[in-house]
C-alpha positions as CSV (number, residue, x, y, z in Angstrom):
1,M,-131.2,114.9,145.4
2,A,-129.9,118.4,144.7
3,L,-130.5,121.8,146.4
4,V,-132.1,124.0,143.8
5,L,-132.7,127.8,144.1
6,V,-135.2,129.2,141.8
7,A,-135.3,133.0,141.3
8,E,-138.5,133.8,139.4
9,D,-140.8,136.8,139.9
10,E,-143.8,135.2,138.1
11,L,-145.2,133.4,141.2
12,E,-147.3,130.9,139.3
13,L,-144.3,129.9,137.2
14,A,-142.1,129.7,140.2
15,A,-144.6,127.4,142.0
16,T,-144.8,125.2,138.9
17,L,-141.1,124.9,138.6
18,A,-140.7,124.1,142.2
19,S,-143.4,121.4,141.9
20,V,-141.7,119.8,138.9
21,L,-138.3,119.9,140.6
22,R,-139.6,118.5,143.9
23,A,-141.3,115.7,142.0
24,A,-137.9,114.8,140.6
25,G,-136.6,114.6,144.2
26,H,-134.9,117.9,144.6
27,E,-135.0,120.3,147.5
28,V,-136.3,123.6,146.2
29,T,-136.3,127.2,147.5
30,T,-138.0,130.0,145.5
31,T,-137.8,133.7,145.6
32,P,-139.0,136.5,143.3
33,N,-136.2,138.9,144.1
34,G,-132.6,139.0,143.0
35,H,-131.3,140.4,146.2
36,E,-133.1,137.8,148.3
37,A,-131.8,135.1,145.9
38,L,-128.2,136.3,146.4
39,R,-128.7,136.3,150.2
40,L,-130.1,132.8,150.1
41,A,-127.4,131.4,147.8
42,L,-124.6,132.8,149.9
43,A,-126.1,131.5,153.1
44,R,-126.7,128.0,151.7
45,P,-125.0,127.4,148.4
46,P,-127.3,125.6,145.9
47,D,-126.2,122.8,143.7
48,L,-128.2,124.5,140.9
49,L,-129.4,128.1,140.5
50,I,-132.3,128.6,138.0
51,S,-132.9,132.3,137.5
52,D,-135.1,134.5,135.3
53,W,-133.1,137.2,133.6
54,A,-135.6,140.0,134.4
55,L,-136.1,139.8,138.2
56,E,-137.7,142.3,140.6
57,G,-135.3,144.8,142.0
58,S,-131.9,145.9,140.7
59,V,-130.2,142.4,140.6
60,D,-131.0,140.7,137.3
61,G,-130.4,137.0,136.6
62,I,-127.0,137.6,135.0
63,A,-125.8,139.7,137.9
64,L,-127.2,137.1,140.3
65,I,-125.4,134.2,138.7
66,E,-122.1,136.2,138.4
67,A,-122.3,137.3,142.1
68,V,-122.9,133.8,143.3
69,R,-120.1,132.4,141.1
70,A,-117.7,134.9,142.6
71,E,-118.2,133.0,145.9
72,Q,-118.9,129.5,144.5
73,S,-116.9,129.1,141.3
74,G,-118.4,125.7,140.4
75,L,-122.0,126.9,140.5
76,R,-124.3,125.3,137.9
77,A,-126.8,127.8,136.6
78,I,-129.7,127.9,134.2
79,L,-131.0,131.3,132.9
80,M,-134.6,131.7,131.8
81,T,-135.9,134.6,129.7
82,G,-139.0,135.7,127.9
83,Y,-136.8,138.1,126.0
84,P,-134.2,136.1,124.1
85,S,-131.5,138.0,122.4
86,A,-128.1,137.4,120.8
87,R,-126.5,139.0,123.9
88,L,-128.1,136.5,126.3
89,R,-127.4,133.5,124.0
90,S,-123.8,134.6,123.7
91,W,-123.4,135.1,127.5
92,A,-124.9,131.6,128.2
93,A,-122.8,130.0,125.4
94,S,-119.6,131.5,126.8
95,G,-120.1,129.7,130.1
96,G,-122.2,132.3,131.9
97,A,-125.0,129.7,132.3
98,V,-124.9,125.9,131.8
99,G,-128.3,126.3,130.1
100,L,-130.7,128.8,128.7
101,L,-134.5,128.3,128.7
102,E,-136.5,130.6,126.5
103,K,-140.0,131.2,127.8
104,P,-142.4,129.7,127.2
105,F,-140.8,126.3,127.4
106,P,-142.3,122.8,127.9
107,L,-141.7,121.4,131.3
108,A,-140.1,118.3,129.6
109,E,-137.4,120.7,128.4
110,L,-136.8,121.9,131.9
111,R,-136.6,118.3,133.3
112,A,-134.2,117.2,130.6
113,L,-131.9,120.3,131.1
114,V,-131.9,119.9,134.9
115,A,-131.0,116.2,134.6
116,R,-128.2,117.0,132.1
117,V,-126.8,119.9,134.2
118,L,-126.9,117.9,137.4
119,G,-125.4,114.9,135.7
């Protein structure tokens, strides 16, 4: 079982992701806000951070992942986006994220990626 932090401001999607991850045996915390996600991650470092790129507030998914990694260098992270771009793909491929999910994505793709990332 892994501790997973999900930062997603679409509440219905966050609830669905949490349900899928809990069904796989993980402990899950969700938040819609990048600042809150950062606070939670620093207080209790997750085994996996799954973050939307465009979050509520001034901390986006990339800034969130990079800030948590500054404190927890081995952080495994998956970035989600409904706005895929060459920049995001390049950032993820260069090691910014262990995985990139482009919305909408099938839940089977999430399950497979989480299993691969957590080993």
